[in-house]
C-alpha positions as CSV (number, residue, x, y, z in Angstrom):
1,M,-9.7,12.5,-16.7
2,K,-11.6,9.6,-18.2
3,A,-13.5,7.4,-15.8
4,T,-12.0,4.4,-17.1
5,G,-8.4,3.0,-17.9
6,L,-6.1,1.2,-15.8
7,L,-3.0,1.6,-17.8
8,W,-1.5,5.0,-18.5
9,K,1.6,6.3,-20.1
10,F,3.3,9.5,-18.8
11,Y,6.1,11.7,-20.0
12,K,7.5,15.1,-20.2
13,G,8.4,16.5,-23.8
14,D,9.1,13.6,-26.1
15,P,6.2,10.9,-26.1
16,N,8.5,8.2,-27.0
17,D,10.5,8.7,-23.7
18,C,7.7,7.5,-21.5
19,H,6.9,5.3,-18.5
20,Y,3.9,3.4,-17.5
21,L,1.5,3.4,-14.7
22,F,-0.9,0.4,-14.0
23,G,-3.5,0.1,-11.4
24,T,-3.6,-3.3,-9.7
25,M,-5.7,-5.2,-7.2
26,H,-4.6,-7.9,-4.6
27,L,-7.2,-10.3,-5.8
28,A,-6.9,-13.8,-7.6
29,T,-10.1,-13.5,-9.6
30,D,-10.9,-13.5,-13.4
31,A,-12.0,-9.9,-13.1
32,A,-8.6,-8.9,-11.5
33,Y,-6.9,-10.5,-14.6
34,T,-8.9,-8.7,-17.2
35,Y,-6.1,-6.3,-18.1
36,A,-3.1,-8.7,-17.2
37,E,-2.0,-9.4,-20.8
38,L,-2.0,-5.7,-21.7
39,A,0.1,-4.9,-18.7
40,K,2.6,-7.6,-19.7
41,E,2.9,-6.1,-23.2
42,Y,4.0,-2.7,-21.6
43,I,6.1,-4.4,-18.8
44,Q,8.2,-5.9,-21.6
45,K,8.9,-2.3,-23.0
46,S,10.4,-1.3,-19.6
47,S,13.7,-1.7,-17.9
48,L,12.5,-1.4,-14.2
49,Y,9.3,-2.7,-12.5
50,A,8.1,-0.9,-9.5
51,A,5.3,-2.6,-7.5
52,E,3.4,-0.9,-4.6
53,M,6.1,-2.6,-2.4
54,D,9.2,-4.8,-3.0
55,L,7.6,-8.3,-2.8
56,N,11.0,-10.0,-2.4
57,D,11.5,-7.7,0.6
58,A,8.1,-8.6,1.9
59,N,8.9,-12.3,1.5
60,N,12.3,-12.0,3.2
61,K,10.8,-10.1,6.2
62,D,7.9,-12.0,8.0
63,M,5.1,-9.2,7.7
64,M,2.8,-11.4,9.6
65,V,4.8,-10.5,12.8
66,Y,3.5,-6.9,12.4
67,F,-0.1,-8.2,12.2
68,R,0.1,-10.0,15.5
69,L,-1.2,-8.8,18.8
70,S,1.2,-8.5,21.8
71,P,1.7,-11.9,23.5
72,D,-0.6,-11.0,26.4
73,A,-3.6,-10.0,24.1
74,Q,-6.0,-12.2,22.1
75,F,-8.6,-11.0,19.5
76,S,-11.5,-12.2,21.6
77,D,-10.5,-10.0,24.3
78,F,-11.9,-6.9,22.4
79,F,-15.5,-8.3,22.9
80,R,-17.9,-9.5,25.4
81,T,-17.8,-13.4,25.5
82,K,-21.4,-13.7,24.2
83,Q,-20.5,-11.2,21.4
84,Y,-17.3,-13.1,20.3
85,I,-19.2,-16.3,20.2
86,K,-21.9,-14.7,18.0
87,Y,-19.3,-13.2,15.7
88,R,-17.2,-16.5,15.5
89,S,-20.6,-18.2,14.5
90,V,-21.6,-15.8,11.7
91,I,-18.3,-15.8,10.0
92,L,-17.8,-19.5,10.2
93,K,-21.2,-19.9,8.7
94,S,-20.8,-17.3,6.0
95,L,-17.2,-17.4,5.0
96,N,-16.0,-20.8,6.5
97,I,-13.4,-19.0,8.6
98,D,-12.9,-19.8,12.3
99,L,-11.8,-16.7,14.3
100,D,-10.4,-19.2,16.9
101,H,-7.7,-19.9,14.6
102,Y,-6.7,-16.1,14.4
103,L,-6.8,-15.1,18.0
104,N,-3.3,-13.9,17.9
105,F,-4.0,-11.4,15.1
106,T,-5.1,-7.7,14.8
107,P,-8.8,-6.9,13.8
108,F,-7.2,-5.1,10.6
109,F,-5.6,-8.5,9.6
110,I,-8.8,-10.4,10.1
111,N,-10.9,-7.8,8.2
112,N,-8.6,-8.1,5.3
113,L,-8.6,-11.8,5.5
114,L,-12.5,-11.7,5.4
115,A,-12.2,-9.5,2.3
116,E,-10.1,-11.9,0.5
117,V,-12.3,-14.9,1.2
118,S,-15.4,-13.0,0.1
119,L,-14.6,-13.7,-3.4
120,K,-14.1,-17.0,-5.1
121,R,-10.5,-17.5,-6.0
122,T,-10.2,-18.5,-9.6
123,K,-6.5,-17.9,-10.1
124,N,-3.4,-19.3,-8.5
125,E,-2.3,-16.0,-7.0
126,A,-3.2,-12.5,-6.7
127,L,-2.8,-10.2,-9.7
128,D,-0.1,-8.0,-8.0
129,H,2.1,-11.1,-7.4
130,H,1.4,-12.5,-10.8
131,L,2.7,-9.4,-12.6
132,W,5.8,-9.1,-10.2
133,Q,6.8,-12.7,-11.0
134,F,6.3,-11.9,-14.8
135,A,8.5,-8.9,-14.5
136,L,11.2,-10.9,-12.5
137,N,11.1,-13.5,-15.3
138,Q,11.7,-10.7,-17.8
139,Q,14.9,-9.8,-15.9
140,L,13.7,-6.3,-15.1
141,E,15.1,-4.3,-12.2
142,M,12.7,-4.8,-9.3
143,V,11.9,-2.3,-6.6
144,G,9.0,-1.0,-4.4
145,V,7.5,2.3,-4.7
146,E,6.8,2.3,-1.1
147,S,9.4,0.5,1.2
148,F,8.7,-2.3,3.7
149,E,9.2,0.4,6.4
150,D,6.8,2.8,5.0
151,Q,4.1,0.2,4.8
152,L,4.9,-0.9,8.4
153,N,4.7,2.6,9.8
154,I,1.2,2.9,8.3
155,L,0.1,-0.4,10.0
156,K,1.3,0.8,13.2
157,K,-0.7,4.1,13.1
158,I,-4.0,2.5,12.4
159,P,-5.9,3.2,15.6
160,L,-7.1,-0.1,17.5
161,D,-10.6,1.4,18.1
162,Y,-11.0,2.0,14.3
163,Q,-9.9,-1.7,13.6
164,I,-12.4,-3.0,16.1
165,K,-15.3,-0.8,14.7
166,S,-14.5,-1.8,11.2
167,F,-14.6,-5.6,12.2
168,K,-18.0,-5.0,14.0
169,D,-19.4,-3.2,10.9
170,T,-18.3,-6.1,8.6
171,V,-19.8,-8.8,10.8
172,R,-23.1,-7.1,11.6
173,N,-23.8,-6.9,7.9
174,I,-21.7,-9.8,6.3
175,S,-23.9,-9.9,3.2
176,S,-23.5,-6.2,2.5
177,F,-19.6,-6.5,3.1
178,R,-19.5,-9.3,0.6
179,K,-21.6,-7.3,-1.9
180,K,-19.1,-4.4,-1.6
181,I,-16.3,-6.7,-2.3
182,N,-18.0,-8.1,-5.4
183,N,-18.7,-4.6,-6.4
184,L,-14.9,-3.6,-6.3
185,N,-14.2,-6.7,-8.2
186,E,-16.6,-5.6,-11.1
187,L,-15.4,-1.9,-11.0
188,Y,-12.0,-3.3,-11.5
189,R,-13.2,-5.3,-14.4
190,K,-14.7,-2.2,-16.0
191,G,-11.5,-0.2,-15.2
192,D,-13.6,2.4,-13.4
193,L,-10.9,4.5,-11.6
194,V,-13.4,7.0,-10.2
195,Q,-15.8,4.7,-8.6
196,L,-12.9,2.5,-7.3
197,Y,-11.4,5.7,-5.7
198,K,-14.8,6.7,-4.3
199,S,-15.6,3.3,-2.9
200,S,-12.1,3.1,-1.2
201,R,-12.4,6.6,0.1
202,K,-15.8,5.8,1.9
203,S,-14.6,2.5,3.2
204,M,-11.5,4.0,4.9
205,G,-13.5,6.7,6.6
206,S,-11.5,8.7,9.4
207,I,-8.2,7.1,8.2
208,R,-8.6,8.0,4.5
209,K,-5.8,10.9,4.9
210,M,-3.3,8.4,6.2
211,M,-4.3,5.4,4.0
212,I,-4.9,7.3,0.8
213,Y,-3.9,10.9,0.4
214,D,-0.7,10.9,2.3
215,R,0.5,7.7,0.5
216,N,-0.5,9.2,-2.9
217,I,2.0,12.2,-2.2
218,L,4.8,9.7,-1.2
219,M,4.3,7.4,-4.1
220,T,4.1,10.1,-6.5
221,H,7.4,11.5,-5.3
222,R,9.0,7.9,-5.6
223,I,7.5,7.4,-9.0
224,I,9.0,10.7,-10.3
225,E,12.4,9.9,-8.6
226,L,12.6,6.3,-10.1
227,S,11.4,7.4,-13.6
228,N,14.3,9.6,-13.9
229,L,16.5,6.7,-13.9
230,K,15.1,4.5,-16.7
231,P,12.1,3.4,-18.7
232,S,9.8,2.3,-16.0
233,F,6.5,0.4,-15.3
234,F,4.7,1.2,-12.2
235,A,2.1,-1.2,-10.6
236,V,0.3,0.3,-7.6
237,G,-3.3,0.0,-6.2
238,A,-5.8,1.3,-8.6
239,A,-7.8,3.2,-5.8
240,H,-4.9,5.6,-5.6
241,F,-5.3,6.9,-9.3
242,A,-8.4,9.2,-9.3
243,G,-9.5,12.3,-7.7
244,N,-7.8,15.7,-7.2
245,K,-5.4,14.2,-4.6
246,G,-4.7,11.1,-6.7
247,I,-1.5,10.0,-8.3
248,I,-2.7,11.1,-11.8
249,A,-3.6,14.5,-10.8
250,L,-0.3,14.8,-8.8
251,L,1.9,13.8,-11.8
252,K,-0.1,16.3,-13.8
253,K,0.7,19.0,-11.4
254,N,4.4,18.1,-11.7
255,G,4.3,18.7,-15.4
256,Y,3.8,15.3,-16.7
257,I,1.4,14.5,-19.7
258,L,-0.8,11.3,-19.1
259,K,-2.3,9.4,-21.8
260,S,-4.8,6.3,-21.2
261,I,-3.8,3.3,-23.2
């Protein structure tokens, strides 16, 4: 497999009877939009648009509810008082985020928030939302590769101890964390699927099976199912593409021919 290429076409038999697979990022940066116009060109050749999840469904159901702690718990409870004060100070100084405003949220949510604010926002919305809206305006049929319930079940399975450790690792070396996020941004600009996958695999640590490999199997099954219906464009996280357990390899194992565009 080529080390670069975020847009792929896949088919069985007739190359003209094909579907498209595009790797996205949930970032609102210039780098994230590098391949946006290319993606739009092929979205317009499709009848169905499948994002990683149905964003209309996500908007209709309050996902934030599932990132909240139980009413009798607070984020600060996970740390000694002095420790929490120190963490709050570091994050406020480095990223201008006040943890006191997020006391009802899980460490997983807060870590994702820190990742998002680590990069300067240069676009109005994240790439995945932008492409969803474009496809919606083209009047394509809109679906999610994963269901709302699929994503919710994953969130519920992430151990709290893992979430707390990840947060501590982030704050203890905030400059290194910011460099990692910036590196992901640049890898995406280059279309380097292999390094995006390796970086994601490393950062997931002990939950990589649940967060990457198991989801790759589920998403590949759903991609095959949906592509049997009509010409389709699939937009899922770029970190799910590479590796021998990645979506590209799994599609090949199912008899599909894949070509980088």
